[in-house]
C-alpha positions in Angstrom: 0.0 0.0 0.0 2.8 2.4 0.9 4.7 1.6 -2.2 1.6 2.4 -4.3 0.9 5.6 -2.4 4.4 6.9 -2.6 4.5 6.2 -6.3 1.2 8.0 -7.0 1.7 10.9 -4.5 5.4 11.8 -4.3 6.3 13.4 -1.1 9.5 15.0 0.3 9.1 12.8 3.3 6.5 10.7 5.0 6.4 8.3 8.0 4.4 5.9 10.0 5.0 5.4 13.7 3.6 5.5 17.2 1.7 8.8 17.6 2.8 9.0 21.3 6.5 8.6 20.4 6.1 11.0 17.5 4.9 13.7 19.9 7.9 13.0 22.3 10.3 13.3 19.3 9.4 17.0 18.9 7.8 16.5 15.5 6.9 18.3 13.3 9.0 21.3 14.3 12.0 19.7 16.1 12.7 22.9 17.9 12.2 25.2 14.8 9.6 28.0 14.6 6.6 27.7 12.3 8.1 30.0 9.7 11.2 27.8 9.3 9.2 24.6 9.3 6.9 25.9 6.6 9.9 27.0 4.6 12.2 24.0 5.0 10.0 21.1 5.9 11.7 17.8 6.6 15.0 18.9 5.0 17.2 16.5 6.9 16.7 13.4 9.0 15.6 15.0 12.3 14.2 11.7 13.5 13.9 8.2 12.1 10.6 6.3 12.5 9.4 2.8 12.1 8.5 3.3 8.4 9.9 6.2 6.4 9.5 7.4 2.8 12.4 9.7 1.7 11.7 11.7 -1.4 14.4 12.0 -4.2 15.7 15.4 -3.0 16.2 14.2 0.5 17.8 11.0 -0.7 20.3 12.9 -2.8 21.2 15.3 0.0 22.0 12.4 2.3 23.6 10.3 -0.5 21.8 7.5 -2.3 24.5 5.0 -1.6 24.5 5.8 2.1 20.7 5.7 2.2 20.5 2.3 0.5 23.1 0.9 2.9 21.2 1.8 6.1 21.0 -1.0 8.6 17.3 -1.7 8.7 14.7 -4.5 8.1 13.9 -3.1 4.7 15.5 -0.5 2.4 14.0 -0.3 -1.0 14.4 2.1 -3.9 11.1 3.0 -5.5 10.6 3.7 -9.2 10.3 7.5 -8.7 13.6 7.8 -6.9 12.2 7.7 -3.4 13.4 5.2 -0.8 11.2 3.2 1.5 13.0 2.4 4.8 11.4 0.1 7.4 13.3 -0.3 10.7 11.7 -3.5 12.0 9.2 -6.2 10.8 6.5 -4.7 13.0 5.7 -1.4 14.7 4.2 -3.1 17.7 7.5 -3.3 19.6 8.8 0.1 18.7 9.6 1.0 22.3 11.5 -2.2 23.1 15.2 -1.9 23.8 16.1 -3.9 20.7 14.0 -1.6 18.5 15.5 1.5 20.1 19.1 0.2 19.4 18.1 -0.5 15.8 16.5 3.0 15.5 19.6 4.7 16.9 21.9 2.7 14.7 20.0 3.6 11.6 19.6 7.2 12.5 23.3 7.7 13.2 24.1 6.0 9.9 22.1 8.6 8.1 23.3 11.4 10.3 27.0 10.8 11.1 27.2 14.1 13.0 25.0 12.5 15.7 26.4 10.6 18.7 25.1 7.0 19.0 25.1 6.9 22.8 23.2 10.3 23.0 20.6 9.3 20.5 20.1 5.9 22.2 19.8 7.5 25.6 17.1 9.9 24.3 15.2 7.0 22.8 15.3 5.0 26.0 14.0 8.0 27.9 11.1 8.2 25.5 10.4 4.5 26.0 10.4 4.9 29.8 8.0 7.8 29.5 5.6 5.6 27.5 5.8 2.5 29.7 2.3 1.6 30.9 1.5 2.7 34.4 -1.3 0.7 36.3 -3.9 3.1 37.6 -4.1 3.0 41.5 -6.2 6.0 42.2 -7.5 7.0 45.6 -10.8 5.0 45.9 -12.9 8.0 46.9 -12.1 9.8 43.6 -11.2 6.9 41.3 -14.4 7.3 39.3 -13.4 10.9 38.6 -9.6 10.5 38.2 -9.9 7.6 35.8 -11.4 9.9 33.2 -8.7 12.5 33.3 -5.7 10.9 31.5 -7.6 10.9 28.2 -7.7 14.7 28.3 -4.0 14.9 27.8 -1.8 14.2 24.8 -1.3 10.5 24.3 2.5 10.9 25.0 1.7 12.4 28.5 -0.9 9.9 29.7 1.3 7.4 31.5 3.1 10.3 33.4 -0.3 11.7 34.2 -1.6 8.4 35.6 1.5 8.2 37.8 0.8 11.7 39.1 -2.8 10.9 39.8 -1.9 7.7 41.5 0.1 9.8 44.0 -2.7 12.3 44.4 -4.4 12.3 47.8 -7.3 14.7 48.1 -7.6 16.6 51.4 -10.3 15.3 53.8 -13.5 17.3 53.4 -13.8 20.0 56.1 -17.3 21.2 55.1 -19.2 19.5 57.9 -20.1 20.1 61.5 -20.6 17.6 64.4 -23.7 19.5 65.6 -26.2 21.3 63.4 -26.6 25.1 63.7 -30.2 25.7 64.5 -32.4 26.8 61.6 -32.8 30.6 61.5 -34.5 31.0 58.2 -37.6 33.2 58.5 -39.4 31.5 55.7 -38.1 27.9 55.4 -40.5 27.0 52.6 -39.4 29.9 50.6 -35.7 29.2 51.1 -36.3 25.5 50.2 -38.1 26.6 47.1 -35.2 28.9 46.1 -32.8 26.1 46.6 -34.9 23.9 44.3 -34.9 26.6 41.7 -31.1 26.9 41.9 -30.7 23.1 41.5 -33.1 23.1 38.5 -31.2 26.0 36.9 -28.0 23.8 36.9 -29.9 21.0 35.3 -31.4 23.3 32.7 -28.0 24.7 31.9 -26.0 21.5 31.7 -28.4 18.7 30.8 -27.3 18.5 27.2 -23.6 18.3 28.2 -24.1 16.2 31.3 -27.2 14.1 30.6 -27.0 12.2 33.8 -27.6 15.4 35.8 -31.3 14.5 35.6 -30.7 11.4 37.8 -29.1 13.2 40.8 -26.9 10.2 41.7 -23.3 9.8 42.8 -22.5 9.1 39.1 -24.1 12.5 38.2 -21.7 14.2 40.6 -18.7 12.5 39.0 -20.0 13.5 35.5 -20.2 17.1 36.8 -16.7 16.9 38.2 -15.3 15.7 34.9 -17.3 18.3 32.9 -16.1 21.2 35.0 -12.5 19.9 34.9 -12.5 19.3 31.1 -13.9 22.8 30.5 -11.5 24.3 33.1 -14.7 26.0 34.2 -13.4 28.0 37.2 -10.7 29.6 35.2 -12.5 30.1 31.8 -15.6 31.9 33.0 -16.2 35.2 34.7 -15.6 35.0 38.5 -18.7 37.1 39.1 -20.9 34.6 37.2 -19.4 31.6 39.0 -19.7 33.1 42.5 -23.2 34.5 42.1 -24.8 31.7 40.0 -22.8 28.6 39.3 -21.4 27.9 42.8 -24.8 28.3 44.5 -26.5 26.2 41.9 -23.9 23.4 42.4 -24.3 23.7 46.2 -28.1 23.3 45.9 -27.8 20.3 43.6 -25.1 18.7 45.8 -27.4 19.1 48.8 -30.3 17.6 47.0 -28.2 14.5 46.0 -27.4 14.1 49.7 -31.1 14.3 50.6 -32.3 12.0 47.8 -29.5 9.3 47.9 -28.4 9.3 51.6 -31.7 10.2 53.3 -30.4 13.6 54.3 -32.5 16.4 55.8 -32.0 20.1 55.0 -31.3 22.4 58.0 -31.9 25.8 56.5 -30.1 29.0 57.5 -30.6 32.6 56.5 -27.0 32.7 55.2 -26.8 30.3 52.3 -23.3 29.0 53.0 -24.4 28.0 56.5 -27.3 25.8 55.3 -26.7 22.2 56.1 -27.8 18.7 55.2 -28.0 16.3 58.1 -26.8 12.8 57.2 -26.4 10.4 60.1 -24.7 12.2 63.0 -23.0 14.8 60.9 -24.3 17.9 59.1 -22.7 18.8 55.8 -22.3 22.2 54.2 -22.9 21.8 50.4 -22.8 25.5 49.6 -19.5 26.0 51.3 -18.1 23.0 49.5 -19.3 24.3 46.2 -17.7 27.7 46.7 -14.3 26.1 47.5 -14.8 23.7 44.6 -15.2 26.5 42.1 -12.0 28.4 43.0 -9.7 26.8 40.4 -9.1 23.8 38.2 -7.0 22.3 41.0 -9.7 22.8 43.5 -12.0 20.7 41.4 -9.7 17.8 42.3 -9.1 18.8 45.9 -12.7 19.5 46.7 -14.5 17.2 44.2 -18.2 16.5 44.5 -17.5 12.8 44.2 -15.3 12.7 47.3 -17.7 14.8 49.3 -20.6 12.4 48.6 -18.4 9.4 49.5 -17.3 10.9 52.8 -20.9 11.7 53.7 -22.0 8.2 52.7 -19.4 6.7 55.1 -20.8 8.7 58.0 -24.5 7.9 57.2 -24.7 5.3 60.0 
């Protein structure tokens, strides 16, 4: 297929390789600015990949004899003067040490100005960065954290999993051992206002977070991931968040505690002091929501998922 493509669509250079390793290699710029990249393209062998097509101009600049004598699994001259170079029989083991040695040897053959040991060390570092890391996330936030690595470039995901494995969220502080007595002058009105706030969050996000209709622990995790993916606290106006989003999240969080853990609202005139009694503790969902919405990091440190799990543990 590649032979036919290269013959029909001559290119200065083309390659097939691991996308993650390609990102780590510095492609396509290899440290050059966009203007230079657009002008010069792949004008020398900045990197050697599993499969490579070298156009006639690049072959001549390297030297056709040198190109054809490259130590590799396959080196083949094509009818249009291009050269097909395949390092190994398969791309599947591109990150193995044997494959890295072959990659370094072939690269240095085509670029005698490079040092073999330096090239090989860099390749081995890339292999180490791509080595699979088993997720071992904190159990309270594992449903949330397990979704985060896919939000990063594929070359960064294993490193990110390792970072998230080490992450330990602070214990929730938004609770009291004894409830503050209700001082709301019109409890029914306050409860209705909280219902309106919760419904406003549902109305605003139901197309992006469909599970929000269900008001379950899974809905809270979906909200955590949505706000993190959107970098909500840092993308949107602080006034909008403080006056609308955070109170709506607090009301929704409180309703989930009521509906799923048998909680009871203890209403206060000051919204942040309003509590939900679950078991022997009372929880402060509005205070949690305000802290939650401070930054992208606070979405991790003060997640809705963790808050629910902590309340659930103290239900008895």
